[in-house]
C-alpha positions in Angstrom: 117.1 92.3 90.2 116.5 95.8 91.6 113.9 96.6 94.3 111.3 98.0 92.0 111.4 94.9 89.9 111.4 92.5 92.9 108.4 94.4 94.4 106.4 93.5 91.2 107.6 90.1 90.3 109.4 88.2 93.1 107.9 85.0 94.4 105.3 84.5 91.7 105.4 81.9 88.9 102.3 82.2 86.7 99.9 79.2 86.9 98.5 77.2 84.0 96.0 80.0 83.4 98.8 82.5 82.9 97.2 85.1 85.2 99.2 88.3 85.4 97.8 89.1 88.9 98.5 86.8 91.8 95.3 84.8 92.4 93.5 84.8 95.7 93.5 81.2 96.9 90.5 81.7 99.3 90.5 78.2 100.8 91.0 76.7 104.2 92.1 73.3 103.1 93.7 71.3 100.2 93.0 67.9 98.7 95.8 65.3 98.9 96.5 63.0 96.0 96.3 60.0 98.3 97.0 58.9 101.9 100.7 58.5 101.2 100.9 62.1 99.9 99.2 63.3 103.0 101.6 61.4 105.2 104.6 62.7 103.3 103.5 66.3 103.8 102.9 65.9 107.5 106.3 64.2 107.9 108.0 67.0 105.9 109.3 64.4 103.4 107.5 66.5 100.8 106.7 70.2 100.9 103.3 71.4 100.0 100.0 72.8 101.2 98.2 71.2 104.1 96.0 73.8 105.7 95.8 77.6 105.4 96.6 78.1 109.1 100.1 76.8 108.1 100.4 77.9 104.5 98.5 79.3 101.5 99.6 79.9 97.9 98.7 83.6 98.0 100.5 84.1 101.3 103.4 82.1 100.0 103.9 84.7 97.2 103.7 87.5 99.7 106.2 85.9 102.0 108.7 85.2 99.2 108.4 88.7 97.8 108.9 90.4 101.2 111.9 88.2 101.9 113.4 89.2 98.6 112.9 92.9 99.3 114.5 92.5 102.8 117.4 90.4 101.4 116.4 87.5 103.7 116.3 83.7 103.4 112.6 83.2 104.2 109.6 85.0 105.7 106.4 84.0 107.4 103.2 86.1 107.4 101.1 86.6 110.5 97.7 88.1 111.3 99.1 91.4 112.5 102.3 93.2 113.4 101.8 92.4 117.1 101.4 88.7 116.2 104.7 88.9 114.4 106.5 90.4 117.4 104.9 87.9 119.8 105.9 85.0 117.6 109.5 86.3 117.3 109.7 86.3 121.1 107.8 83.1 121.7 110.0 81.2 119.2 113.1 81.7 121.3 112.0 82.5 124.9 110.2 80.5 127.6 109.6 80.7 131.4 112.7 81.9 133.2 114.2 83.6 130.1 114.6 87.3 129.4 114.6 89.6 126.4 116.0 93.1 126.1 113.9 95.7 124.4 114.5 99.3 123.5 112.7 101.9 125.6 111.8 103.8 122.5 109.3 101.5 120.7 105.7 101.5 119.7 103.4 101.6 122.7 101.9 98.2 121.9 105.3 96.7 121.9 106.0 98.2 125.3 102.7 96.8 126.8 103.3 93.4 125.2 106.8 93.1 126.5 106.3 94.9 129.8 103.1 93.3 130.9 101.6 90.5 128.8 104.9 88.6 128.4 105.3 88.6 132.2 102.4 86.1 132.4 104.4 83.7 130.3 107.3 83.9 132.8 109.5 85.9 130.5 111.2 89.0 131.9 111.8 92.1 129.8 114.8 94.4 130.4 114.9 97.8 128.7 117.8 99.8 127.2 118.1 103.3 125.8 118.4 103.0 122.0 120.5 106.2 122.1 122.9 104.5 124.5 123.4 100.8 123.3 126.3 100.3 125.6 123.6 99.7 128.3 123.1 96.3 126.8 126.2 94.8 128.3 125.0 95.1 131.9 121.6 93.6 131.0 122.7 90.4 129.3 123.0 87.1 131.1 122.9 83.4 130.2 119.1 83.5 130.0 118.9 86.4 127.5 117.3 85.2 124.2 116.5 88.3 122.1 117.4 92.0 121.6 114.4 93.8 120.1 114.5 97.4 118.7 113.1 99.5 115.9 115.1 100.9 112.9 113.2 104.2 113.3 111.5 104.5 116.6 107.8 105.3 116.8 107.1 108.1 117.7 110.3 109.6 119.1 111.9 109.1 115.6 115.3 107.9 116.7 117.6 105.9 114.4 119.2 102.8 116.0 122.9 102.4 115.9 123.0 99.0 114.1 126.7 98.5 114.3 126.9 99.1 118.1 123.9 96.8 118.9 124.8 94.0 116.6 128.4 94.0 117.8 127.3 93.4 121.3 124.7 90.8 120.3 127.3 88.9 118.3 129.8 88.9 121.2 127.2 87.1 123.3 125.6 85.0 120.5 122.2 86.5 121.0 119.6 87.0 118.2 118.6 90.5 117.2 115.2 91.4 116.0 114.4 94.8 114.3 111.0 96.2 113.7 111.5 97.8 110.3 107.8 98.9 109.8 108.5 102.7 109.6 111.6 102.5 107.3 110.4 99.5 105.2 113.0 97.5 103.2 113.0 100.2 100.6 114.9 102.7 102.9 116.7 100.3 105.3 117.8 96.7 105.2 118.6 95.5 108.8 119.5 92.0 107.7 122.3 93.5 105.5 123.4 95.5 108.5 124.1 92.4 110.6 120.7 91.8 112.2 119.2 88.3 112.5 115.4 88.9 112.2 113.1 91.6 110.9 109.5 92.1 111.8 106.9 94.4 110.2 103.4 95.5 110.7 102.3 95.2 107.1 99.2 97.0 108.0 101.2 100.2 107.6 103.4 101.2 104.6 103.1 97.7 103.0 99.4 97.9 102.3 99.7 101.6 101.9 96.0 102.5 102.2 95.0 101.2 105.6 93.1 98.3 104.0 94.3 95.2 105.8 95.9 94.0 109.0 99.0 91.8 108.8 102.5 91.2 109.9 105.6 89.4 108.8 108.9 87.9 110.2 111.9 87.6 107.9 115.1 85.7 108.8 118.5 86.4 107.4 120.6 84.0 105.3 122.6 81.5 107.2 120.9 82.2 110.5 121.1 78.4 111.2 124.9 78.8 111.7 124.2 81.1 114.7 121.6 78.9 116.2 123.1 75.4 115.6 124.9 74.3 118.7 124.1 77.5 120.6 123.2 76.7 124.2 120.9 79.7 124.3 118.6 78.0 121.8 118.6 74.4 122.9 115.0 73.8 121.6 116.3 74.3 118.1 119.0 71.7 118.7 117.0 69.0 120.5 114.2 66.8 119.3 110.7 68.4 119.1 108.5 65.7 120.6 105.4 67.5 119.2 106.8 66.8 115.7 108.0 63.2 115.9 111.5 64.2 117.3 112.2 66.7 114.5 115.5 68.6 115.2 115.2 72.0 113.4 118.9 72.7 113.3 119.4 69.5 111.3 117.2 70.7 108.4 118.6 72.3 105.3 115.9 75.0 105.5 115.6 78.4 107.1 114.9 77.2 110.6 113.5 80.2 112.5 110.5 80.8 110.3 110.0 77.1 109.8 109.6 76.6 113.6 107.1 79.6 113.7 105.1 77.8 111.0 105.2 74.3 112.4 104.8 75.1 116.1 103.4 78.6 116.7 101.0 79.0 113.8 100.0 75.4 114.2 99.2 75.8 117.9 98.3 79.5 118.3 96.7 80.1 114.9 97.5 83.8 114.2 97.7 83.3 110.5 97.0 85.9 107.8 93.9 85.6 105.6 94.6 84.9 101.9 92.7 88.1 101.0 94.8 90.2 103.2 98.0 88.7 101.8 96.7 89.5 98.3 96.1 93.2 99.4 99.7 93.3 100.8 101.0 92.0 97.5 99.2 94.9 95.7 100.8 97.3 98.1 104.3 96.0 97.6 104.1 96.7 93.9 104.1 100.4 94.5 106.1 100.5 97.7 109.4 101.8 96.2 107.6 104.7 94.5 105.5 105.6 97.5 108.4 105.6 100.0 110.2 108.2 97.8 107.2 110.5 97.9 106.4 109.9 101.6 110.0 110.8 102.4 110.2 113.9 100.2 107.0 115.3 101.6 108.0 114.5 105.2 111.3 116.3 104.8 109.6 119.4 103.4 107.1 119.5 106.3 109.8 118.9 108.9 111.8 121.9 107.4 108.6 124.0 107.6 107.9 123.0 111.2 111.5 123.7 112.3 111.0 127.4 111.4 107.6 127.8 113.1 107.6 129.8 116.4 105.1 127.5 118.1 107.2 124.4 117.5 109.9 123.7 120.1 111.5 120.7 118.5 111.2 118.6 115.3 112.2 114.9 115.2 113.1 113.8 111.7 116.5 112.2 110.7 116.4 113.9 107.3 117.0 117.3 109.0 120.7 118.3 109.3 119.9 119.7 112.7 118.5 116.4 114.0 120.6 114.4 116.5 120.0 111.3 114.4 121.1 112.8 111.1 124.5 111.1 111.0 123.0 107.6 111.7 120.2 108.3 109.2 122.8 109.0 106.5 124.8 105.9 107.5 122.0 103.3 107.5 119.3 104.7 105.2 119.1 105.3 101.5 116.6 107.2 99.4 114.9 109.0 102.3 113.8 108.6 105.9 110.1 107.6 105.6 107.0 109.6 106.1 106.9 109.5 109.9 107.9 112.6 112.0 107.1 114.1 115.3 107.3 117.6 116.8 106.8 119.1 120.2 104.8 122.1 121.3 104.5 123.8 124.7 101.9 121.6 126.4 99.7 118.6 126.1 96.7 120.9 125.8 98.2 122.8 122.9 99.2 119.5 121.2 95.6 118.2 121.5 94.2 121.5 120.1 96.5 121.3 117.1 95.5 117.7 116.4 91.8 118.7 116.6 92.3 121.6 114.2 93.7 120.0 111.1 91.4 119.4 108.0 93.5 117.3 105.7 95.4 115.4 108.4 93.0 112.9 109.9 93.1 112.2 113.6 93.8 108.4 113.4 96.0 105.9 115.3 97.7 104.4 112.3 100.7 105.2 110.1 101.8 104.5 106.5 98.6 105.4 104.8 98.3 107.3 101.5 96.2 109.7 103.5 98.0 111.9 106.0 97.4 111.2 109.7 97.9 113.2 112.9 98.2 111.5 116.3 98.6 112.6 119.9 100.5 109.6 121.2 100.4 110.4 125.0 96.6 110.2 125.0 96.3 107.3 122.4 98.9 104.8 121.3 101.0 105.3 124.4 98.2 106.1 126.8 98.7 102.9 128.8 102.3 103.8 129.7 103.1 105.3 133.1 104.5 108.8 133.3 108.1 107.5 133.6 107.5 105.1 130.7 106.4 108.0 128.5 109.5 109.9 129.4 111.7 106.8 128.6 109.9 106.3 125.3 110.5 109.9 124.3 106.8 110.8 124.4 106.2 114.0 126.3 102.6 115.4 126.5 103.4 118.1 123.9 104.5 115.6 121.3 102.5 115.3 118.0 103.1 112.5 115.5 102.6 112.9 111.8 102.3 110.2 109.2 102.7 112.2 106.0 100.7 110.8 103.1 100.6 111.3 99.4 98.6 114.5 99.1 100.2 117.6 97.7 102.9 118.7 100.0 102.0 122.4 100.0 98.4 121.6 100.9 99.7 119.6 103.9 101.9 122.5 105.0 99.1 124.9 104.7 96.9 122.6 106.8 99.4 122.5 109.6 100.1 126.2 109.4 96.4 127.0 110.0 96.2 124.5 112.9 99.2 126.1 114.5 97.7 129.5 114.2 94.6 128.4 116.1 96.5 127.7 119.3 
């Protein structure tokens, strides 16, 4: 089936009531048929619902639908995008290990990997996504994950998937891509050789800023890369917390299964059924919305490129953009609704952000309503001066999340704001 059909139907088999809409199974627990049924579920002899911290019928539809859109084997929902990133790291790394992360990532990812993860004894090394050859000198026998974004937020760089995955494969290291900005409608990292995809589903997936959520998707046949791989011994050895279960022996997608059985079980960052239901509603219109977000963003980028107050526009749909060639290579149908542009100073950027009327000053992206953000004083405020430079976030940078309003109205709003400085 094609994307637009998958987005509406994948993962849902109508129940006995024949409900067209996916029901909200708003429950924490489930009744077992008898004690043997309960024992079989806990021993994985039978698959089924145990407790909503581990699984839920509404969330199950969301996970299956998202996996289908990404072209993956399986997915697991989380309480937020940051929870998804943390679980992707915690599922492979432990004290004494290291991960490699692109310098150009969302500010929350930088603080998680640069500060919080340190307290778990995991070291983070950083590479320039514009220069993936840097990876080679950062990798050692303790490297467990390479993490980057398909479109970086907010510098709007496009990752060179071929270069990064070639290095990762040479060293048998898992790659994880944050595909939040591009969504599976515009870019499919798993089909480009990556192993894992994470999303903040709070963004384009829900589409109206209604619900927090995250998701991890694993590629088909990922078990072949993990089985017998000395980097991931815990997948190949008995898990004493689960009666000696060896994940690599199971005929199931093992990465997301271990997140479910170990991390969600013990850390508990599971999505609520209601939020999963809201994400399902968002997925139904995601293919249509991404086309409009992309078309409007390109028109606005073209307008900004000609404005005398604007020094630089970052959007891979522009032929003048340094990421244009990679955008054409890895994306289809557009380049999302996120763009950024630079003006002369931090003060000027803040004044522009304060002057818009349709664009709302908000720290979110992917909403149907257009958003303007000054990253250096908000989303990336915790970063040091050098980290801001490394992340491609100068003081004069303004980020736009282009919504679904009339494109000309948005251009006029920005035009007026630029005239006020």
